[in-house]
N, C-alpha and C positions, 0 to 999 in steps of 0.2 A: 186776512192782507193783504197790505195796505196796495192801492193802486200802483204808485211806485213802485215797492215792492212783486210784485205781480208780475208787471212791465219787465222792473230786468231778470229778474227765474225764468220768465219765460224764452224772452230775446238771449239768453244763454244759452239756453239750452234747442236752442232757432241755432243760433253760433257756430253748432259742431259739426255741421255738414248735412250735408247725404239728406235734407229731407228737399230729394223729388215727388211733387205734388201725386203723382198717381202712385208714389210706397210712402208720404204718409196718412191717403185713401189708406191703401192694404194696412195698414195701421190700431187705423182708426176704426172699421168695421172688426178688425180681427179679435178689441180689445174692447169694443161697443158692443158690439151683434154678429157675437159669438154663437149665440144658441139657436140654434133649428126653432124655423117663425119672427127670428127675433129683426126686422126691420128700420134703418133710420129715413125719418124724414125729410124732403129733401130741405124744408126750412129749417131741420137741426142742423144737418150736416154744413149748409150754408154759413149756420150760427157758426159751427167752430171753425169750419175754415177759413173765411171771415177774425177770426179770431189768433188762428197764425200767420193771419195780416198774404192771405191769397187771393187775390182775385178772379170773381166773380165768375169770367172770359177761360180760368185757367181750371176754375175745377170743373165744368163743364166739355174740356178736353179732359183731363185724367179722368172722369166718369167714361166716357167715349170709350178711350181707349182700355178699363175696365171692361166695359160690358162687350167691345171688341175682342177681346181676349178671353171671355166667358168668365169673369174676375168676379162680376158685380149684376145683380139681375133687377131688372128694374121695375114698377111696374103702377099706372096713373088710378088713385082714387079719387076720387074726384076734381077737386082741385088741385091734388095733394101727389106727389108723383116720390115714394116708396121705391128704396134700395133693399138690397140684400146679399149679402155672400152667395154666392149657388153655391149648387150640391157637392163641388168636384172643391170650390177653393174652402168651404168650408170645411171639408177632410184633411185638406195642405195644411190648412190653421191648426186643424186641433191636432195638427201633427209637431206642428214648429211651439205652439205651448204648449207644450207637455216639455222643452227648454227653457222657455224665453221666462215661463211664471212657477219654477222648479224649486221648488225649498233651497237657500243654502245649504245646509244641512244634510239633502240627504242626497248625496256623494257614496259610493261601494270605496270601497276599501283598493282595492284585488285592482290586477291588473293584466293585459298580456303582453308578454315583448313575443311581436312572428319574423319568422325570414322567408325569402320571396323565392320563389324556382331559381329564378334571374328575372335581374332590374325593364320584364319586356311585358310583365305576368297579367302586372293590372296598374297604373295608375296610377299619380297621388291624388287625383281627385278622383278616381272608382277606387282608390284606399277610405277616400274620407268620407265615402259615402255610408262605407262599411263600416267606419269610427274611428278610424288609425290619421295616428300622425307620424310622420321621416324624424328616422330620429338620420340613417344613413342611407344611402343606396340599397337597397332592398329589406330595409328592416325598419320595424313599422311598433308604431306602441297605440297600446286602447287599455276602453275599460272593458271587464269581465264580459256584457257583453254584446260589447264589437261582433263584429260578421267574420273569423279570419277565412279565408281559401282553404278549399281540403287541399289544396297541396301543400299546404306552409308547418313549416314547420314551426312550433307554440309552444312559448314557454310563459308559465304563470308565475307571477310572484305577486306580493304586499308588501316589501316596503322596498326603495329608490336610493341609493347613495344618492351623498346633496351636487354630486355632482354634475347626474342627468337630472336633476331636478332643474336644475340653472340648465344646464342644456336647451329641457324645453321649453322656457323661458317667450323667450321671444320668436317661436312658432305661434303660443297664443295670447298676440298682442297686445304687448300689455302698456305701450305707449297709446294705445286705442283708452287703456283704463284708464289706465292713471291720468290723462282728457277727463274722462267721464270725471273722475269722483269725487273732483271742491266743484263743480256744475250740482250736480244732487246733492253735498254736506249741504250745497245755498239756499240746496228747495228744505228743505232736513232744519237749518235754522228757522228760514221764512214757515216753515207752517211751524213751529213753537208758537210765535205770539197771532198769529190769526187764524180761521177758517176762511178758505175760497170757496165761492160761488160756485154750484151746479155746474157752467158751460166755466168758468174756469179751473174746473175740478178734473173734470172733461181732461182739455185742455194739456192738462202738466197734466195728468198720467200718459194720455196717448206723446206727449213725445217722450217724456221717461220713457217709454215704451222702446219708442220708435229709436228711440239715443240704443237702448239697450242692445233689442232687434239684431241690428243693422252691425256690430259686432260678435255677438254670442254666436250668432248663427255661423259662425262663419269658422267657424276651426268646431272641428269634435270634443266633447265632453269628458274630459279626460276623470281620472280620480284622480282626489287631491293630492293623493302619496306621490303621485306624482308631478308634481308642478312642489314650485316653492315658497316656503314658508311661508314671507310675506307676500304671494302673488295677489298681481293688482286685480283681475280679475274675477277672486272670490270676496275683495273689500268692497270689490264694487257692488255684485251679486245682494253682498250684505243686504248694502243702499238701497236700493236695487227692492229689492223685497218687502224694505219696513215701511217706503218711499209705499207704495202696491196700499196698503193696507194703511197706510195715514190718509190715503185718497184712495176711497171704494169707490165703485165704477158710480155716478149719479145714474140714475134712473133715467132714459134716452125720455120720459113723458116734462121728466123737472127740468132738463136743460132750458127749453125757454123760459122765461120771465112771462107767465100769465097775464 
């Protein structure tokens, strides 16, 4: 990957928005330092953040916030400060990873349609946490593993009419997925010519995961049988899955040149 191509690709990923420093850092730790006992040395973290055009003072502020929030724990070993996910943040990261790194082909075909007792039984946000998306007042759709309230009327299905599938598209962030697809396609083309170095690989991985994460975690995972045949989210998922395999996690010890 030439310096010009890498810079263009990185800029396009950064331009998609939602790039708060603390949030980027959450993605970096979640992608590169998720296993128990894994740490990121201060110089390595600084190199990655500098590569995404974040100033050192902004890195310090973000680290301070994440430590205060109990997300990051830091300790000094010699002259080097090492940072790691806390037990709580690692557990939350593992839960999110089940969605972020899921295979695009690993999707159930069955689904549930439920009718709540009344419109005040549970809020939309509470239903989203249970894995359901609203269709009409009191009526929700979810995957087979979504947690339906015990008082709800539940109907199971495995095929859905086209009108229902089209109706679900606007709630599934179609426009945001559509904006991400051409950027991912550009990354794919760039990788077909030259391979990035370890630092560039870490940066591209984290930016891809970050832009994917900020969309996919905002809606429940519905079976593909409930979504339009050409849903942008599925095309985006296939691209993300391929790119993350083409950009395997570099060892943290190899990110800084020796």
